[in-house]
C-alpha positions in Angstrom: 0.0 0.0 0.0 1.1 3.6 -0.7 1.6 5.8 2.3 -0.7 8.9 2.4 2.1 11.4 2.7 4.0 9.8 -0.1 0.9 10.0 -2.4 0.5 13.7 -1.6 4.1 14.4 -2.7 3.8 12.4 -5.9 0.1 13.4 -6.5 0.8 14.8 -10.0 1.6 11.2 -11.1 -1.1 9.5 -9.1 -3.5 9.2 -11.9 -2.4 8.9 -15.6 -3.8 8.0 -18.9 -1.9 5.9 -21.3 -2.3 4.0 -24.5 -3.0 0.4 -23.8 -0.8 -2.1 -25.7 -3.8 -4.4 -26.2 -5.9 -1.7 -28.0 -4.2 1.4 -29.3 -7.5 3.0 -30.1 -8.6 3.2 -26.5 -7.2 5.1 -23.5 -6.8 3.2 -20.3 -7.1 4.9 -17.0 -4.8 3.4 -14.4 -4.8 3.8 -10.6 -2.5 2.9 -7.8 -4.0 0.8 -5.0 -6.5 2.7 -2.8 -5.6 3.9 0.6 -8.1 3.3 3.5 -10.5 0.7 4.6 -11.7 -2.2 2.4 -9.4 -1.5 -0.6 -10.6 -4.7 -2.3 -14.2 -3.3 -2.5 -12.9 0.0 -3.8 -11.1 -1.8 -6.6 -14.2 -3.8 -7.5 -16.3 -0.7 -7.6 -13.8 1.0 -9.9 -14.1 -1.8 -12.4 -17.9 -1.6 -12.2 -17.8 2.1 -13.0 -14.8 2.5 -15.3 -14.7 -0.3 -18.0 -11.2 0.5 -19.3 -9.1 0.7 -16.2 -6.2 -1.0 -14.5 -4.9 -1.1 -10.9 -1.1 -1.1 -10.8 1.3 -1.9 -7.8 -1.3 -4.1 -6.2 0.4 -6.1 -3.4 0.2 -9.8 -3.3 -1.8 -9.8 -0.1 -4.6 -7.7 -1.7 -4.6 -9.9 -4.9 -5.2 -12.9 -2.7 -8.2 -11.3 -1.1 -9.6 -10.2 -4.4 -9.3 -13.7 -5.8 -11.5 -15.1 -3.1 -14.3 -12.6 -3.8 -17.2 -13.8 -6.1 -17.2 -10.4 -8.0 -13.6 -11.0 -9.1 -14.9 -13.8 -11.4 -18.2 -12.1 -12.3 -16.3 -9.0 -13.5 -13.9 -11.2 -15.5 -10.9 -9.8 -13.7 -7.3 -11.1 -14.0 -3.9 -10.1 -12.7 -0.3 -10.2 -14.0 3.1 -9.5 -12.4 4.1 -5.9 -12.1 7.8 -6.8 -11.8 9.2 -3.3 -12.3 7.3 -2.2 -9.1 8.4 -5.0 -6.8 10.0 -3.6 -3.6 13.4 -4.7 -2.4 13.5 -5.4 1.3 16.7 -5.8 3.2 17.8 -6.9 6.7 18.8 -3.6 8.4 21.7 -5.1 10.3 23.1 -6.6 7.1 23.3 -3.2 5.5 24.9 -1.7 8.5 27.5 -4.4 9.1 28.3 -5.2 5.5 29.9 -8.4 6.5 31.1 -11.3 4.3 32.4 -11.6 0.8 29.1 -10.6 -0.8 29.4 -7.1 0.7 33.2 -6.8 0.1 33.0 -4.1 -2.6 30.4 -2.1 -0.6 32.6 -2.3 2.5 35.7 -1.2 0.6 33.9 1.8 -0.9 32.6 2.8 2.6 36.0 2.5 4.1 37.6 4.6 1.4 35.0 7.4 2.0 35.6 7.3 5.7 39.4 7.5 5.3 39.6 10.1 2.5 37.1 12.8 3.4 36.5 15.3 6.2 32.8 14.5 6.6 29.9 15.3 8.8 26.5 13.6 9.2 23.4 15.5 10.3 19.8 14.6 11.1 17.8 16.7 8.7 15.8 19.5 10.3 14.4 22.6 8.4 17.8 24.4 8.7 19.4 21.7 6.5 16.8 21.5 3.8 18.5 24.2 1.6 21.7 22.0 1.6 19.6 19.0 0.5 18.0 21.1 -2.2 21.3 22.4 -3.4 22.6 18.8 -3.9 19.4 17.8 -5.6 19.7 20.6 -8.1 23.4 19.7 -8.8 22.4 16.1 -9.2 19.8 17.0 -11.8 22.2 19.1 -13.8 24.7 16.2 -13.9 22.0 13.7 -14.8 20.3 16.0 -17.3 16.9 15.8 -15.7 15.5 18.3 -18.2 15.9 15.8 -21.0 14.4 12.9 -19.1 10.7 13.0 -18.3 10.9 10.6 -15.4 13.7 12.5 -13.7 12.0 15.8 -14.4 8.8 14.5 -12.7 10.9 13.2 -9.8 12.5 16.6 -9.4 9.1 18.3 -9.2 8.0 15.8 -6.6 11.2 16.2 -4.5 10.9 20.0 -4.7 7.3 19.6 -3.4 8.5 17.3 -0.6 11.2 19.8 0.5 8.7 22.7 0.5 6.5 20.8 2.9 9.1 18.8 4.9 8.2 20.3 8.3 4.6 19.1 7.9 5.5 15.5 6.9 6.4 12.6 9.2 9.7 11.8 7.6 13.2 11.4 8.9 16.3 12.3 7.0 20.1 12.4 6.9 22.5 14.8 5.3 26.1 14.0 4.5 28.6 16.9 4.2 32.2 16.8 2.9 34.3 19.9 3.7 31.0 21.6 4.6 29.5 20.9 1.2 26.5 18.5 0.6 27.6 15.1 -0.6 24.5 13.0 0.0 21.0 13.1 1.5 18.3 10.6 2.1 14.7 10.6 3.5 12.6 7.8 4.8 9.9 6.9 7.3 8.4 3.9 9.1 6.3 1.9 6.7 4.9 -0.4 9.4 6.0 -1.6 12.9 9.2 -3.3 11.8 10.1 -1.8 8.4 11.6 1.6 7.4 11.1 2.7 3.8 13.7 4.8 1.9 11.8 7.2 -0.4 14.7 9.4 -1.6 18.4 8.9 -1.7 20.9 11.0 -3.7 24.7 11.5 -3.5 27.4 13.3 -5.4 29.5 10.6 -7.0 32.5 12.9 -7.2 33.1 11.6 -3.6 34.0 8.0 -3.9 31.7 5.8 -1.7 29.2 8.6 -1.1 26.2 6.4 -1.8 27.5 3.7 0.5 28.2 6.3 3.2 24.8 8.0 3.2 23.0 4.7 3.2 25.1 3.3 6.1 25.1 6.4 8.3 21.3 6.9 7.9 20.6 3.4 9.0 22.9 3.7 12.0 21.8 7.1 13.2 18.3 7.9 11.8 16.5 4.6 11.4 14.2 3.7 14.3 15.5 1.0 16.6 12.5 -1.2 16.1 13.0 -1.3 12.3 14.4 -4.7 11.5 14.0 -4.3 7.8 14.6 -1.6 5.2 12.4 -1.3 2.1 14.3 0.5 -0.7 11.4 0.5 -3.1 11.3 -0.6 -6.7 13.7 -0.5 -9.6 11.2 0.7 -12.2 12.7 -1.6 -14.8 15.9 0.6 -15.0 18.8 -1.8 -15.6 21.3 0.2 -13.6 18.9 0.7 -10.7 18.0 -3.0 -10.7 21.7 -4.0 -10.6 22.4 -1.6 -7.8 19.5 -2.8 -5.7 20.3 -6.5 -6.3 23.9 -5.8 -5.3 22.8 -5.2 -1.7 21.3 -8.7 -1.6 17.6 -8.2 -0.6 16.1 -10.5 2.1 12.9 -10.7 0.1 10.8 -8.9 -2.5 7.4 -7.4 -2.0 5.6 -8.7 -5.1 3.1 -6.5 -6.8 0.6 -7.0 -9.6 -1.5 -5.3 -12.2 -5.2 -6.1 -11.9 -7.2 -5.7 -15.1 -10.4 -6.7 -16.8 -10.2 -9.4 -19.5 -11.7 -8.6 -22.8 -15.0 -10.5 -23.5 
């Protein structure tokens, strides 16, 4: 399920229209899973009222409930894997300790960062938001956000997030090198034992900066009762998928697309 604060930040992308591959002459309205009580009934009601629609990012637990409902069959509904939106979930202590051969490269990069740079780590309060924003703007210039629609939309969402940071129940960390922003990250408790990381950016000019901001945030900002860390999906981006897999997830949160089969 999507967190309500998270949906507010990304609200411009919450509902889209796109051309359906199965029928290029018709627009398909797609939704993310509903937030609130009885999401399964809300989904069924959507299909009753909007013939051409799809529900994306539906968690496996909700699909299981839907399958048991009589209306699922009556409405001729089906589901398929939404692999690009599966969440990567890690053991928090594994990401902090980075022990064993499988984490050797991560550990070396972190050690290099700690040895080479004069760094500071701060919990993010309003006084540090401008530093985070400065790094985000530099990151966007380097990665040419203006020529990539997805990165451009992400930038808009992050700007909105930073504008309203004080009102949101997030925690964050800022990494400085020689007083300049080198990395930042923001997350929150997803449930009683899992922290979710929504945003993480670092300046790769500083070797090991991504490993450092990830490690320090989990040590200093992540709630003690969080045993797991959800680092969200890879969106089908090869480089992002490789990076997330390289941290060896404990398990994946599977998600599906629920749709109405053609008669």
